[in-house]
N, C-alpha and C positions, 0 to 999 in steps of 0.2 A: 559395387558400382551403382546399384539402384539406390542405396542410401545416399551416396554422394550427389547423385542427380536430384534426389528429392530435397536435400539440404540446400542445394544451389537454387532450386525453384522457390523454396521458402524465403531465402534471402532476397531474391528478386521481387517477390510479391510484397515485401515490406519495405522496399526502398521508397523514398519520397518521390511522389510523381507531381510534375507541374508545380513544384514549390509547396505542395501540401504536406502536412505532418503525416508521417507514417503511423500506423497504429500498433499497439501491442498485439500479440498473437493469442489465439485461443488455446485452450488446454491441450488439445491434440498436437499442436505444433510447437510446444514449449521447447522440447529437447532439440529439435531440429533448428529452431531459431538461435538457441544458445550455442549449438555447434557452429552455426554459420557466422556468428557475430565475432568481429575481431576483439571485442572487449571480453575479457575472461575474469570471472569473479575468483575471489579467494576467501578462505574461512579464517576468521580471527576469533579469539576468545577475549571477552570484555569483562572486567571486574564490575559487577553490578551492585556491589555492597551487600552487607548482611551475609557474608560468606557464600555469595552466589556468583558463579562464573557463567557467563552467557555467551553461547556461540552465535556468530552472525556471519552472513554472507555479504561481502563488500565488493562492489564494482566501481572502479574509478572511470571517469570520462576520459576520452582521448586527450593527448597533449599534456602540458604542464601548467596551464593557467589556473587561477584560483576558481573555485566552484562552490555553489551552494549545496547544502546537504538535504537529502530527503531520507527519512526513515520509513521503510515499507513494512506495514503490519499485515501479516498473512491472515488467511481465512481460518475458520475453525479446524480445517484439515491439516494444519501445521504448515511448515515451510516446504511446500511442494515444489516440483519442477516448475509449475506455472508461476508461482509466487516469485521464484528466482528469476524466471524469464522477464517478468515485469520489472524487476530490480535492474537487470541488464538494460531494458528499454529506457528506464530513467536515466542511466548512465549515458546511453547513447544520445539522450536529449541534453547532455551537459551537466547532470547533477552527480554528486558523490552519492551513491545509493547504497544504503545499508539495510539489510533485512534480518532482524533478530530472529532467532529460532526460539519461540516462546515455550516450546516443549523440551528446551535444554534442561537436563537433570531429571526428567520424567521417565526415562527409559528403565528397564529392569535393573540395570547396573548402577542407577542412581546418578549417572553422568551424561549418557547419550541423550539425543533429541529425536526430532522427527524421523530421521532415517533408520533409527534403532527401534522404533515403536511400530507394531503392526497397524495397518491402515484402519482396521475396524476398532481400534482403541483410541485413536488420536482425538476424535471428536469429543469423547467423554472426558478425557484428560484436560483438553483445552478448555472445555465448558467449566471445569472446576477451578480454573486459575483465579486467584484473587485479583481484583482490579487494582488494588494498591501495588501488588507485586508487578503486574503488567506495566503500570505506569512508571514505576521505579526503573524497570528494565528499558523502557523506551527512553527515559531520561539519561540512563547510563550509556545507551548506544548513541544518543545525540551528543553527549559530552565527548565521548571517544571520537566520534566523527568530526565534530567541530574543532577538535584539537589537532587534527591532521594538518600537515603543512599546506595542503592545497585548499583547505576550507576557507570560505569567505566569512565564516563565523555565525551565520544564521541557519536555522534548520526548520523544516516542516515535517509533518507526519501525514502519510497517506495510508488508509486502511481499507480492507475489503471484507465485507459481511461481518463476521465476529471482529475482525481487525478494524472495520469501520466504526463499530461501537466502541472499541478500545481507543481508537483515535479521538472520538468525540469526548470520551471520558477523560483522556489525558489532557485535553484542552481545559477541562475544569480544574485540573490540579497543577498545571505548569505555568509559570510566568515567563518561561524562556522560549517556548514554541512560537514561531512566527506566523504559521499558517497550518490549517488542518483540512485535509480533503477526506471526506467521509463517502465512500462508495457503499450504498445500500446497507448502511449500519445503523443500529438503533440509537437514539438519542439518550442522554442521561436524563434522570428525573428533572422535572421542571425547576424544582427548587435549587438544583445544583448549577443552573445555567448562569447565575449572577457572577460566578468566579471566573468565567471565561474571558480571556484577554485577546486571544488570537482570532482573526477572521476564520469563519468556517465556510467550506464549500460542500454542499450536499448533492450527491448524484444518485438518482433513484429510478428504478424501473416502474413504469406506470401499473404493471400487473402484479406488483410486489406488495400485496395488501398487508401482509403481516408487518412489514417495516413502515409502510406509508401511513398507517393509522395514526402514528404519533407526529407526523410532520407539521400538521396545522398548528397544534398547540405549541410546539417548539418554535415555529416560525413567529407566532404571535408574541410569545415571551421574549424572544431574542429582540424583536422589534421594539417591545416596551423597554427593554433594557438598553436600547440604543447600541446593540452589538451586531456586527455583520454576520449574516447567515444567508449565503447565496444558495437558493434552492432550484434544482432542475429536475423535473420528473418527465421521463421519456415515454411517450405513449406506447402501450403494447409491450414494452420490454419487461423482461423478468428479472428476478433476483439474480445476481451473479452474471449479468449480461456481458461484462467485459471478458469474462472467462468462456462464456458460451455464445459466441458471436453468431453462430448458425441457427440459434433458436428463435422461436416466437415468429416464424415466418418472415424473417427479415428485420423485425423490430429490434432485436438485440444488436445487430450490426449497425443499424441507424443510430441507435443509442450511443454505441461506442464511437462512431464517427463524430458525434456531437460532444460527448462527455470528454474524450481524451484531449482534444485541443482546448477545451474549457479548463480542464485540469492544468494543463501546461501554462496557459495564460495566467491563470490564478497564482500559481507558484512563482512564475518569473516576475510578476508584479510585486509580490510580497517578500521575495528573497533577494532582490537586487541591492 
């Protein structure tokens, strides 16, 4: 009974109010949010080439209308409940949302992914992944998704932390991606930026010095190359502010309230 009441309260908290966009949930609310959502994800296995089969969590938006595709790239901790909840949220906003599990095949059985790997091992395994392989897997997930009957044919990539860096890197390697959203992820080396075709949206916490040290140089080079790089740095917010909205004495929530609508507007502009 208590769990049911809590789930209903979570659902009510994240309904749109006065026409405003509702927000994704923090880490602690991820499971309750997914339980309360009428949109239910499914697992699929995608042929990623090179004898590589990739597991992915897929959530379709309501209705039967055509929709754009968003590939969600998880944090360094693997495809967690929080990453899956964000995927559900994108579907709730009208996108075909696909979250590949980049730890697929890294479990002790050589097949399983995040759910089969102890939490204290996920970060190390994820850090060792080849950028070539990660980008190939993103492309495979996007190809699978854009070939679905409901797809409008375009796709964007959105990534968080490690996934933000992987998203930025994918933009240097793919001619097909229409837009890239980088949440507090490291940029590629300056010399690699010239191959970017898609517009980039960068969303950063002002207190995230480790990541932010490279923003100015990246912004300068992207401007020199006449490539779109929209940068937003939110005062006082930490790394992973979207996941930890109660942190930094309210700064993380303020950042989320600004970043999420900016994220949606950017995607809708470029995926229409």
